N, C-alpha and C positions, 0 to 999 in steps of 0.2 A: 624425381625431379631434383635438379641441382638447386643449391641455395640461391644462386643469382637469379635463376629463372623464376623461382617462387616469389622472390621479392618484386620482380618486374610484373608478374601476374597480379599480385596484391595491389601494387601501385596503379596499374591500369584499371582494375576493378574499382578501386577507391576514387580515381579520377572520374570514371564514368558515372558513379553514384553522385558525385558532387555536381557534375554537369547536368544530369537529369533533374536533380533537386532544384537547381537554379532555374531551369526551364519551367518547372511546375509552380514556382513562386511568382512568375510574371503576373502583374496585377492587371485585371481586365478594366477597361474604361467603361464607365457608365455613361451612356449617351443621354444627355440632358441639355437641351438647347438653352435652358436657364443658366447653365454654367458659363455661357458666353455673355452674360450681362455686362461684364466690364468692357465689352466691345460696343455696347449700345451707343454711347456718345459718338464714337468714330463712325458707326454705320449711319446714324441719323443726321449728323452734322458734317461729316467729312473730315473732322479733325484727326490728327495723327493718333494711332492706337497707343495705349499705355503699355508699359511692360506687363501689367497684369492681364491685359487683353491678349497680348501675344502668347503669354504662358498658357492661358486657357485655350486659345485657338490651337496651339501645338498639342495640348492634352486631348482635345476633342477631335483631332485630325482624323482618327479612324471613323468618326461619326458623320463627317461632312457629307458623304454621298447620301446617307439616310436623310439628312436635313434637306439636301437638294431635291430629293425625291418626294418630300413631304410638301403637298401643295400650299399649306399654310406658312411654311418656312421658306420655300423657294424664293419668293421675291426679295427677302432679306439676304439670303445666303449668296444669291447670284447678282446682287446689285453692284453697280460700279464702285461704290464705297467699300463693299465687302472685298472686291477684287483688289482695291488699293491696300486694304488692311492685310490681305493675304501676302501681297508683295512686300509690304513694309515689315511684316513679321517673319518673312522668309519661310512661309508655310505654303508649299505649292498648292495651287487651286486644283482640286481633284477633277479628273475626267471620268465621270460616272457613266 
């Protein structure tokens, strides 16, 4: 193998290892409706969501369908105020 080809092969293998390593480090979200407590005032009173609420809503985005499918949480997650929060925080309301 030529010197240039071996350098390219080593470079490609190294790049592949780095990319795979980054994929494995992705942190899983723990679905906990209590994490959305900063959104409580906005859900119950209709006031605008706080930055903390939007951050938590964005963090919990993968969990929203699970919350919608939970009969205990559905009324809160699908309420008109929750939809306003979703829009204000620019977190698309999920279609589950």
